[in-house]
N, C-alpha and C positions, 0 to 999 in steps of 0.2 A: 563716682568711679575713680581707679587708680588706673593711670596712665604708667608704662614702663620704656623707659629709654636707654634700653639695653645695648642697642646697637653704637650709639655715640660713647656711651659707658666704657664700652669694647673697645671701641677706639683711642679713646685717651689713655685707658691703661696700656697698650700697646704702643703707643707713643712714648711710654716712660722707658724701653727698651733701648731707645734711641737717646734717652737724656743724660747726658754724662755730667750731671751734677745730683746730689743726694743720695746715690747709690751707695750700699753699704755691706754688699757681699759680690764676691768676685768668685767665680765656678769655673775652672779650668776643665774643658772638654774636651777628650779624642787622646790619641796616640802622639808621642813626640814630633813627628813627622806629618801630622795630620790633627791639630790642635787648634781650638779658638778659646780667646778667655771674653766669656759672657759676665755682663755688668748688672747687677740683681739689688732688690731691695727686701730685705728680711722682713718685713710686716706682710709683703704680699705672698713671699714665700711659705711663712709658716702658717698664715691663714687658708691657703688655698692646697698645703700637702704636709700630711703629718709626717712625711719622712724629712722634707725639710726643716721642719719644727724639731725632731729630734736631732737632726746633725747639726743644727745651729746652738741648739741649746749645749753642746760638748765642744765647741769651738770657742777659743777665747779673740779677741780682738787685737788685731796686730798695733804696730806705733802709728799707723796711718787712720787707726780706728774701724779697720775692715775686716770681716771675717772671711774665710777662703776655703772654697769647697772643691775639691779634684774629683772627675767623673771621667777617667782616662778610659775605662771600659765602654763607656758609651760613644757613638759617634757624633761627630758637629750636627750632621742630615737630621739623625734623629732629635738631636736637642734642641734645633731651632723648631722642630715639631711641638716639642713637649713646651718650650717656654712660651710660645705664642697660646698653647691651649690655657697653661697657668694665667698669665697676663688677661687674653682677652678671650678667653672660653671657646675659643675658634680651632677647627683642624681642616688643614686642606690636605687631601689624600691623592690630587690628579696630577699623575704623570709620575706618580712614586713608585718605584718597583712593588711587588707584591711582596718579594722576601723582605724588603725593609719594612715592611706595612707589620709583617707577621713578626719581625725582630723587634717592631716597635711595642709590639704586646707584653715583653718581659721588663722594658723599661716602663710602663705604665705599672706593671705588678710590684715593680720594687718601689715607685714613688708613690704605691698604693692609691692608685687613681682607678679605683672602680668602674665610675661613670664612662672613662675612656675605654679600660678593658670593654665592656661589655658594647659600647660602638665597633671599636675597632674588630672583635668577633663577628659581629653583625655584617660590618663592610664584606669582610673577607669572603664570608658565606655567601653573600648576594651578589658580591661583583667581582670575585677571585676565584668562582667555582673551580674552572679548569685547572688554576694553578695549584690551588688546593688537592686536585684530584692527581694532578701530575707527578705533585711532591708529596703523595699519602705517608708514607712510611717515614719520612724524615718528621713531618708535623706531629704525626701520630706519637713518636717516641720522644718529643720534644714537649707535646703539652700534657702526657699524662701523668705528671708528677705534679702537676699545678691544679689543685680544685677550684680555684678561681675561673679557670678557663672553662666554666661549664658549658657554655654554648658550644663552642668546638670540638669537645670532648663526646657531646650528644651527637654534633653531626659525624664525627668519627665513629661513633659506636652504630649509627643508622646505617654506614656503609659496613662497616664490620658484619654486622646481624646478617646482611644479604650477602657478602664474601668473606667469610669468616676465615677461609683460609690465608689470607693476606695478613693476618695477625698471627693464628695459631699455627701457622707450619712456618713462620719468618724465623729468623734467628734470633731474634730480642725478645720471642714469647716468653722466656722463661724469667726475663729482668722485668716485665711488668710489675707493678706494684700491686699489691693486694687488693686495692680499691678498684684498681681498674680492670681487673680478672670479674671479681665480684658484679661491678656493672655490666658486663658480658655476659655473663654465666644467668644473670638473672631474668635475660629478656625470654619473653615468650617466643619472640619472633627470628632466634638463634637459627640460623639455617644448618645446622648439625645435627647427626644422629646421635641420640643420650649416649650411647656407650662411646662416643667419638670425645664427647664434651667432659665423661668422667677419665677416659686415657690422658686427655689433654690438663684436666686438673690433678691428675696423680704427677703428670711429668713435673707440672710448675710445682708441686710441693717437694717434692725430692731434689729438683733442682736448688732450693731454699737450703737445703741441709747436706752440703756437699759428703758429709761421713756417712750417710746411709749407703749400705749397699746396693749394688745396682740390682740383683735377683730378691723378691720377696721373701722367698725360701730361708735365706741365711738368715732374716731379720729376728731381732730378740723383741719381746715384749716393749722394752725402750724404746726401738725404732718407731715401732707402728705406734707408740704414744707421741713421738715429737712428730709425725707427719700428721697426725688427729688433731693435735695442738696447731700445728701450721696451718691445717684446711678447715678449721672450726667454723670459717665464715663463709667457705664455699660449700661444705659437704651438704647442709640443709637446702642448695639452691639445686640440686641433682635431681632429675625427674627419675627415680628408681625405678617406678611400677612401670614404667615404660621403655625399660629397656628388655629385647627380648631372652627368654632364658638360657639358651646358649650363650649369649654374650656375658649375662650374669655370672654363670659358671667360669667362662674362660678370663673375664677383665675384672671383676668385683670382686668375687670368691677370695682371690689371694690376698687382696686388703681387708676383707671381713672385719679384722680387728679395730680397724679407725673408724667403724661404724658402731652406733648404740646397739646392744643386743637385741634390744626390742624391735629396732628398724631390719636388721639383718634376717629375724624370726619371721616378721610378717612379709619380707620378700620372699624367704623359702615358702612361705605358706598361701602366697599371692600364684605362685606358679602350680602347687600342690593340689591345693582346694581354692580356687579361683572365688567362688560365689562365700567364700568364709568371710564375715567381717574381720577386719583389722584395727588397729589402734593408732597406726602411723597416719601422718599427715600426706596424701595422695596429690601431689601438684599435679595440675592439668599439662596435657600433651604439648609440645610445642607447634607453632604453627608452621609447616612447613610448607613453604610457596612453592610451584613448579610451573613458572613462567614459560609460556609457547606462545608460539606465533598463532593468530589466528586462522581458521580453517578456511582455504579459498577454494574457490572450484578449479577442477583440474582441467587444464585446456591441454589437449596433444598439439604438440608443433612437430611440424613434417622434419626429417632428418637433414639436414645441412651439409649439402657436401662440398669441399672446399676447391672453388674454381681452381684451374693452374691461369698462374699470372702471364700476362705478355711478355715474350721474348723480348730480352731489352737489346736495343742497339746500342754499339760502342761510340759511334760519331759523335762527339761533343755537340754538334747542331740539333740534334735531336732530343737533346734535353730540356724539358719544361720545368720552369721555374713556377712550382705550387706551392710555395711557401703560404698556405695559409692558416697557420697556426696564431691563435692567440688575436683575434680581429674585432676584438670588442670595440675599438673605435680605430676608426679610416688614420687617424693622427697619431696614435699610439706606435712606439718602438715595441716589434715584435720581436722574440725569440726565434733564430732558425734553428729548422728543424736539419741536422746533421744529413748528408746526401750518404745514403747505403751504401752504393758503389766504392765512395773513398773510404768508407768506413772498413769495407771489408778487406780492402788492401794490406791492413795492417792487422787483420783478425786470421784465424785459422778457420778454417771452413769446417762448418760440421758436417756431420756423416748425412746421407740422405736420409735414413731412417730418422735421426732425431729432427732434420727442417720437417720431415711430414707432420711429424708430431710435434705442432707448435705448443699446442698447450693441452694440459690436463684439466681445464677447468672451462675454458670458454671456445665457442667456435666461431666460424666466421661471420657469421649473422652480429654476434656480438662485437664483432672486429667493425664493420660498418657504422654501426651505430655508435660507438666508442669516437670513430673518427669523424663523425657527422657533429657531435659534440665539440671535439677539439675545435672545428671550423666554424660553430656555431650555425649549423645548417638546421634551416626548419624542417627540410626533406631528408631523409636519410638518403645516405648513398648508397648503390644497389652493389651488389658482392662484385664486380667486376671492375668498378671505375673508382672507388675511394683511395685517395693519393698517398695513401702510408703504410709501411711494413712494420710490423712489431716484432722485434727482436729480444727473445728470451735473454734475459741475465742472471736471473736467481728463479730457483724453483726450490720451494721448501723441503719437498720430500728427496730432493738432491741433493741442496745443499745447506740444507738444515733450517729448523724455525727457530733460530736463536737471533738477540740483536747485533750478536759479533758478525754470524754471517751476512746479515744486511748490512752493517758498516763496510764490511771488507769488500763486499762485490759491487754495494750501489753508490759508495760516498761520493760526491761531487757528480753522480751520472744528473742529467737534463733530459727534459722532455719524458718522462717515465709514468707508464702506466703500473698502478698495483691491482690487482684481484686475488682474490680470496674465496673458498668456498668453505661455507660456514659449517661446522659439526653438528650433526643431527637434522638439517634443514635443507631445503631446495635452495637456501640462498646463496647469490653469487654478489658479492660486496666489493667496493673497491674506489679507486681515486686516481687522478691526473693530477701529476706536479711536473709543471713546464720549467720551474728553476732549479728543481733537484733539491736533496737535502745535503748537508755540509757537516761533516762532525765537527764540533765544538770544544774548544779547551775547558772550557769551565762546565757546569751543570747544563745548562740550556741555553738555546737562543731562539727567536721567531723571527719570521722572515715574511715580507710584504710578497704578495701574489694576486695579481688581480684575474687569472685565467685557471686559477685550479677549479675541479671540481670533485664531488664524491658520488655515489652510483649504487644503486642497486640493479642488475640484469634480470629479465626475465629467465625463468628456466623452471622445469617441471610444473609445480603449482604455483608458483609465481608466475603470475598471468602479465602483471606490467614492467618495464623497468621505470625506474626512478632516479630521474637526475636531480642534485642539487649543487647550484653553483656559488661559489665563495660571495658572503655579502662583507664580511669583516677584512679586507684585504689587507690590515695593516700586520694583521698576526695570523694571517692563513696557513702557514707552514711551519712548523715547530721541529726545531733539532735539539735531539735530546741523547747523551752518549749511552744512557741507560736505558733507552728504548729504542723500537725499531721505527718504521716509519708514522709519522704522525700529520693527520690533517686537522689544526688546530680546531679543537671543540667541534669535529667532525669523528675520524675514525682514527685509534689512538692502538697500535700494536707493542705490546708492553715488552716480554718476552718469553720464550717458549709458546709460540703463539699458538701451536696444537694441543695443548692441555693446560688444565688449573685456569680456566677463564682468560687467557692471557692476551684477550683483545677486548676494546672498549668502543662503542659507540656512544657519542652525547649527542643529542637530539637540539638543544640550546645553544648551539656555539657558533663558530663564525659563517658556517654555512647554511643556505635559505629554509632548510626544512630535513625533515629527517627521512632518513633512507629504510630507517626498520620500522616496524608495528611497534614501537615502545618509544612513552615519553619519558624523558629526564634521561638515564643511565642504563647502558644494556652490556653485561660481558657475556662474550661467547670465545670458545676456541675454534681453530679453523682443521680441515682434512689437510687441505692443501692451500698453498699460495706460492702466487707467482709475479714477477715484475718485469717487463718489458720496454725498452727503449723504441722511441718511435722516430723511424725514420721516414724522409720524403722517397718516393720510390723513384727509380728509373724509368724513363719511358723510351 
C-alpha cells in the first residue's frame, strides 16, 4: 500500500515563498501605486504552469542571475491566491469578494490553469448564486467569448432559456459571438416562439454586416448570399415547420433567398398539403413551459371595513411610548419608529380622498397582521388596537415602476414596508426593512439587518399568509443603484417592475422559507406596488 503525505509536502513548498535564498525569479505584480515584488523559483513555475514555462523561456537572466516577469495587470490580492495555488496546491476563498473571485477566473485562464478554472466556476455557481444573478448581464458579457468557461456558460444558458428576453432584447445581443447564439437557439427548452427566434437570428445576422440595406426589398442577390453565409450555422437550427403560416408569410418569406430551395418548397408544401411527405428534416417543437401556481381552494373573506382611528389628544402627557419594533432580544438596541404627529408638521397634509384610499393593494386586516409581525407577536393585533400607522410614500401607478422612482422617493427612508400585487395571480408579496435602502456610489452594497422579513398575504385564492424572517442577517438587505428594493436572496425588484418579468423571488437565500410555491428562482411582474413608512400612533 502506498501512503501519500501531500499535506506536509504542500506546507513545505509554501514555506519556500518566504525563503529569501535560492530564488531565481522576480515577479512584479500590480499597478505602480499598489504593487508588490514576489520572489519565486523557476523550476516550480515551469512545471506548474505552461504560461510561466513559455514566459521564462523568452527572458534572459540579469547580472544577478535573476529573471524578471511583469504582471502589472494582475492585482496583488489575486496573485497571492494564485502563487499559493502554484506552490502548495491550495486555495482559500473565504471572505473574498465575489467580484474578485470572478476576475480570478480570467487570471487562471491566462496562466492556463484548467483545474483552477473548473473549481472557481463550481464555487461561484454553488456558493455565490445570488451575486451571479444580481450581476447576470455583466457576467454573461464577460464570459461568452471564452469557451473554457463552459460551466458558467451552461449556467447562463439555463437562465436565458427560461428568461430569454434578458439577452435577446438586450443592447449587447447583436454583439454575441456566433458560438453563443448557436448554443442558445439549438436548445429545445428555449422559451421563445419560433418566429421570434427567426426574427432575432435575422437581426443578429444583419448586424454583422453593416452594409446591408435595412429593407430586404432593396437587397440584391449578393446581399442575400452575404446574410446566408453569415447565418450558415444558425439556419439549420430554426424549427421552420412549427412557425404558423401567417408568420411564415410576413417574416420568413421576405428572406426566402437565404434558405435552400428545397427547404423553402417544403415549407410551402407543408401548409398547402399538410399530409404530403417532405424531404426536409423536421425538428421537434420547442418545449414551452407555462409555470403556474397550484390550484388552491377558494375561500371567501368578509369585506373588511376600515375602522375609524381614535381621536388623538394633543397634550404631551397622553403620549404613550409604544416602541415595540425589533424586539428580537430584550438587550438588542432597537430602531425607534418616528412619531407620526411630529413628522406631519413638516409634510403637507394629503387630501381627505387620498387619505381614505390608503392602499390599492392591502386592507386593514393585512396591516394588523404586518404590525403583529413587526412586534413579533404570537397573536395578531385587532383592527383597532395595533400601534402603527402606515404612510404611503410610493405607489407604482402614481410614481412609476422604475428603479429611478424608487431611489428618488425611498432613498434613506427607514422602517418601510413594500407590498406588490403579482400580475396574473391573487398573490400579494412584500417585505419589511427597518434600516432602509441607501443608494451606493459603487455597484452594490449589502447591509446587516436582524429584523427584516418577507411575506405573502392571504388574498382571494391565497388562503394563508406566509411569514419568512431573515436567517442570514449579515447580507439581509442589498442596495444596488441598478435595481429597486432588494431583500437579499429573497425578493429582488430589478427595473420596470410591471413588465418584462422585472421582479425575481429566490427561495433559497437569506430568508428562512419561500413565500411562493416555487423552488429556486421565479420571475414575475406586478400590477401595482406600494411602499409605506411605518409610524407609531399618537394616542
